[in-house]
C-alpha positions in Angstrom: -22.1 5.2 23.7 -19.3 7.8 23.4 -17.5 8.4 20.1 -14.4 6.4 19.4 -11.1 8.3 19.6 -9.5 7.7 16.2 -5.9 8.8 15.5 -5.3 9.2 11.7 -1.6 9.0 10.8 -0.2 10.4 7.6 2.8 11.9 5.9 5.9 10.0 7.1 9.5 9.4 6.1 8.7 8.1 2.7 9.0 9.0 -1.0 5.2 8.7 -1.0 4.7 11.4 1.7 2.4 13.7 -0.4 0.3 10.8 -1.6 -0.3 9.8 2.0 -1.4 13.3 3.0 -3.8 13.4 0.1 -5.3 10.0 1.1 -5.7 11.0 4.7 -7.6 14.2 3.9 -10.3 12.0 2.3 -10.4 9.5 5.2 -10.6 12.3 7.8 -13.3 14.1 5.9 -15.5 11.0 5.7 -14.9 9.9 9.4 -15.4 13.5 10.7 -18.8 13.6 9.1 -19.8 10.8 11.5 -19.4 12.8 14.7 -21.7 10.6 16.7 -19.3 7.6 16.0 -15.8 9.1 15.8 -13.7 11.8 17.3 -10.8 12.3 14.9 -7.2 13.3 15.8 -5.3 14.1 12.6 -1.5 13.4 13.2 0.9 14.6 10.6 4.3 12.9 10.5 7.1 15.0 9.0 9.8 13.7 6.6 12.1 13.8 9.6 9.8 11.6 11.6 8.3 14.2 14.0 4.7 14.0 14.9 2.2 16.9 15.0 -1.5 17.2 15.9 -3.3 19.2 13.3 -6.6 21.1 13.5 -7.3 20.1 9.9 -5.6 17.2 8.0 -3.1 18.4 5.5 0.5 19.6 4.9 2.4 20.9 7.9 1.4 24.4 9.2 2.9 26.7 11.9 -0.1 26.0 14.1 0.5 22.3 14.4 1.1 21.0 17.9 4.1 18.8 18.5 3.2 15.5 20.0 4.9 12.2 20.8 3.7 8.6 21.2 4.2 7.1 24.7 3.7 3.7 26.3 1.5 4.4 29.3 -1.5 2.9 31.0 -3.6 6.1 30.5 -2.1 7.5 27.2 -0.4 6.6 24.0 -0.1 10.1 22.7 0.9 13.3 24.5 1.7 16.9 23.4 5.1 18.3 24.3 3.4 21.4 25.9 1.3 19.2 28.2 -2.1 20.3 26.6 -3.0 16.9 25.4 -2.9 13.4 26.9 -4.7 11.0 24.7 -5.6 7.3 24.9 -6.7 6.4 21.4 -9.3 3.7 20.8 -8.0 3.0 17.3 -5.1 4.2 15.1 -5.8 4.5 11.4 -2.5 4.6 9.5 -3.0 6.2 6.1 0.7 5.8 5.2 2.4 4.6 2.1 5.9 3.3 1.2 9.0 2.7 3.2 8.9 3.2 7.0 5.1 3.3 6.8 3.7 0.4 4.8 6.5 -2.1 5.3 5.7 -3.3 8.8 7.8 -0.6 10.5 4.9 1.5 11.7 2.8 -1.6 12.4 5.5 -3.0 14.7 5.6 0.4 16.5 1.9 0.4 17.0 2.1 -3.2 18.3 4.6 -1.9 20.9 2.2 0.9 21.9 -0.4 -1.8 22.3 -3.1 0.0 20.4 -5.6 -1.3 17.9 -4.8 -0.2 14.3 -6.4 -0.5 10.9 -4.8 -2.7 8.2 -2.4 -5.5 7.9 -0.1 -6.6 10.7 3.7 -6.6 10.8 4.2 -9.9 8.9 1.8 -9.2 6.0 2.9 -5.6 5.7 6.6 -6.6 5.4 6.0 -9.4 3.0 3.6 -7.3 0.9 6.1 -4.5 0.6 8.9 -6.8 -0.6 8.2 -7.5 -4.3 10.3 -10.7 -4.3 8.7 -12.2 -1.2 5.2 -11.2 -2.3 5.8 -12.9 -5.7 7.0 -16.0 -4.0 3.9 -16.1 -1.9 1.7 -15.3 -4.9 3.3 -18.2 -6.9 2.7 -20.5 -3.9 -1.0 -19.5 -3.9 -1.3 -20.5 -7.5 -1.2 -17.0 -9.2 0.9 -16.6 -12.3 4.1 -14.7 -11.9 6.6 -13.3 -14.5 10.3 -14.3 -14.6 12.6 -12.0 -12.6 16.1 -11.6 -11.1 17.1 -9.6 -8.0 20.4 -7.8 -7.4 21.7 -6.2 -4.2 23.7 -3.0 -3.5 25.9 -4.9 -1.1 26.7 -7.9 -3.2 28.6 -7.6 -6.5 26.4 -9.1 -9.3 27.6 -10.7 -12.5 26.7 -8.1 -15.1 27.5 -10.4 -18.0 25.2 -13.1 -16.6 22.4 -10.5 -16.0 22.7 -9.3 -19.6 22.6 -13.0 -20.8 19.4 -13.6 -18.8 17.8 -10.4 -20.1 18.7 -11.4 -23.7 17.3 -14.9 -23.2 14.2 -13.6 -21.5 13.6 -10.9 -24.0 13.3 -7.2 -23.9 11.7 -5.1 -22.6 12.4 -5.6 -18.9 11.3 -3.4 -16.0 13.8 -2.5 -13.3 12.3 -1.5 -10.0 13.2 -1.1 -6.3 12.1 -4.2 -4.4 10.6 -2.3 -1.5 9.0 0.9 -2.9 5.5 1.7 -4.2 3.9 4.3 -6.5 6.4 3.4 -9.3 9.2 5.3 -7.7 12.6 4.5 -9.2 11.1 2.3 -12.0 12.5 2.3 -15.5 11.5 0.4 -18.6 14.5 -1.0 -20.4 14.1 -1.5 -24.1 17.8 -1.7 -25.1 20.4 -3.8 -23.5 22.8 -0.9 -23.1 20.2 0.8 -20.8 20.1 -2.0 -18.3 22.9 -1.2 -15.9 22.1 2.5 -15.8 18.5 1.6 -14.8 19.8 -0.8 -12.1 22.1 2.0 -10.7 19.1 4.4 -10.8 16.8 2.0 -8.9 19.6 1.3 -6.3 19.4 5.0 -5.3 16.0 4.2 -3.7 16.5 0.7 -2.3 19.2 -1.8 -1.4 17.7 -4.4 -3.6 16.4 -4.1 -7.2 14.2 -6.4 -9.3 14.7 -6.9 -13.0 11.4 -8.4 -14.3 10.4 -9.6 -17.7 8.2 -7.0 -19.3 4.8 -7.3 -20.8 5.1 -4.8 -23.6 2.0 -2.5 -23.8 0.6 -4.4 -20.9 -2.8 -3.6 -19.5 -2.7 -2.8 -15.8 -5.6 -4.4 -14.0 -6.4 -4.0 -10.3 -8.6 -5.7 -7.7 -9.2 -4.5 -4.1 -10.0 -6.6 -1.1 -11.0 -6.0 2.6 -11.9 -8.2 5.5 -10.2 -10.8 7.7 -9.5 -14.5 7.6 -13.3 -15.3 8.1 -14.9 -12.8 5.7 -13.3 -11.3 2.7 -14.9 -9.0 0.0 -13.2 -8.5 -3.3 -14.0 -5.6 -5.6 -14.8 -5.3 -9.3 -11.6 -5.3 -11.4 -10.5 -1.9 -12.8 -8.0 -0.7 -15.3 -5.6 2.3 -15.4 -4.3 3.5 -18.7 -1.3 5.8 -18.9 -1.8 8.8 -21.1 1.6 10.4 -20.2 4.1 7.7 -21.0 4.8 4.1 -22.0 3.8 2.8 -18.6 2.0 3.9 -15.5 4.9 5.6 -13.7 5.0 8.1 -10.9 4.8 11.0 -13.4 1.6 9.7 -14.9 0.1 8.9 -11.5 0.7 12.1 -9.6 2.4 14.9 -11.7 0.9 15.2 -15.1 -2.7 16.5 -15.1 -4.8 13.9 -17.0 -1.8 11.6 -17.0 -4.0 8.5 -16.7 -7.5 7.4 -17.1 -9.5 4.9 -15.0 -11.9 2.3 -16.3 -14.0 0.6 -13.6 -15.0 -2.1 -14.2 -12.3 -3.1 -16.6 -13.3 -4.3 -20.1 -12.2 -7.9 -19.6 -14.2 -11.1 -20.0 -16.2 -12.1 -16.9 -14.3 -15.4 -16.4 -10.9 -13.6 -16.3 -12.3 -11.0 -13.9 -13.6 -13.8 -11.6 -10.3 -15.6 -11.7 -8.5 -12.4 -10.8 -10.8 -11.8 -7.9 -10.1 -15.4 -6.7 -6.3 -14.9 -7.1 -6.6 -11.6 -5.1 -8.3 -13.5 -2.2 -5.7 -16.3 -2.4 -2.8 -13.9 -2.3 -4.3 -11.9 0.5 -4.7 -15.1 2.6 -1.3 -16.4 1.7 0.3 -13.3 3.2 -1.9 -13.8 6.3 -3.2 -10.3 5.6 -6.2 -8.5 7.2 -7.8 -5.2 6.8 -7.4 -4.0 3.2 -5.2 -4.3 0.1 -5.1 -3.7 -3.6 -3.6 -6.4 -5.8 -2.2 -5.3 -9.2 -1.9 -7.5 -12.3 -0.4 -7.2 -15.8 -2.3 -8.5 -18.8 -0.8 -9.2 -22.2 -2.4 -8.8 -25.6 -3.5 -12.4 -25.5 -5.5 -12.0 -22.3 -3.0 -13.8 -20.0 -2.3 -12.0 -16.8 0.4 -12.1 -14.1 0.6 -10.9 -10.5 2.5 -7.7 -10.2 2.4 -6.5 -6.6 0.1 -6.1 -3.6 -0.4 -2.8 -1.8 -1.4 -3.4 1.9 -2.1 0.3 2.4 -3.3 1.5 -1.0 -4.2 5.1 -1.9 -7.5 6.1 -0.2 -8.5 9.4 -1.6 -11.8 9.6 -3.5 -9.9 9.5 -6.8 -7.8 6.5 -5.7 -8.5 3.0 -7.1 -9.4 1.3 -3.8 -12.7 3.3 -3.2 -13.5 3.4 -6.9 -13.2 -0.4 -7.3 -15.7 -1.0 -4.4 -18.1 1.8 -5.5 -18.4 0.0 -8.8 -19.8 -2.9 -6.7 -22.3 -0.5 -5.0 -20.5 -0.3 -1.7 -20.4 2.9 0.3 -16.9 4.1 1.1 -17.9 5.4 4.5 -19.2 1.9 5.5 -16.0 0.3 4.3 -13.9 2.7 6.6 -16.3 1.8 9.5 -15.8 -1.9 8.8 -12.0 -1.5 8.7 -12.1 0.2 12.2 -14.3 -2.6 13.5 -11.8 -5.2 12.1 -8.9 -3.4 13.9 -10.8 -3.6 17.2 -11.7 -7.3 16.6 -8.1 -8.3 15.8 -6.8 -6.4 18.9 -9.4 -8.2 21.1 -8.3 -11.6 19.7 -4.7 -10.8 20.3 -5.3 -9.7 23.9 -7.1 -13.0 24.6 -4.0 -15.0 23.8 -2.0 -16.6 26.7 1.4 -15.0 27.1 2.7 -17.3 29.8 3.1 -21.1 30.3 
């Protein structure tokens, strides 16, 4: 049996560009070690949206070969100089954030008619939208904090928003609705900071969420992978910020030692089990498949609330997704193999559907 041709996509037109490259380096390294199973084609996507075939996965280099996706019977990727004409067996998008994780790339891969790892268009789009994902989480039975949403294109009543914040209680967190990695997020501890925080977040997205804060919250995470028939949830883990009041982009990616990971999290077994159940319920409510990481906030009394779902979470060795499953004794390479198998299975199921009456 010949090795599967796997295209790994990374980079992209996103504020999480560098995070994506870092994740993809780990994925490529693990898959390339299984040469009898996989032939890897690392494809870097620039911030301008241009595609390049790389010899080694990483930031852009002068040696990268410009390529373009095509819709053809014998190829879905060709080089501009004519040296490559590739029909991929599977595409593995290791992409985070806007234009990558929000259903945009997934829709493009559907158009190319190629199997791809991870959630489909609907689950990706709903998962990326913090308001819609909270609505779905609430519908699935998971607890959700009070929030309001304002839009760049619709004048909002500032006095009414101030009144809601006062009644709800400070602090509140102001965040872009459709971004990840804590980009554009601010913690508002004083009412006179509110509108500046909203304006700041609106630089990154057209819609902004103002959410009741859980002061000094513990951030607990649970990962999941599988499909509608078989799901596996991970142990719960915790990240603690050592570089600020909450786990912002600076603590995650800029400050060395800006955070510490505790896997499994030091929470009681009953709460951990309930979080794993809620993770599965939320994943199913979004009609998701492939993989995800679900984030919760826990207050000082042990109550927890759904925060967000990441349908393409960080995938480097230091990322939470592999750590959470390694705590359960699962091999990361085997998980990546299973994700590729799930991509092929979903594609086969879709191809079997009748498209005419």
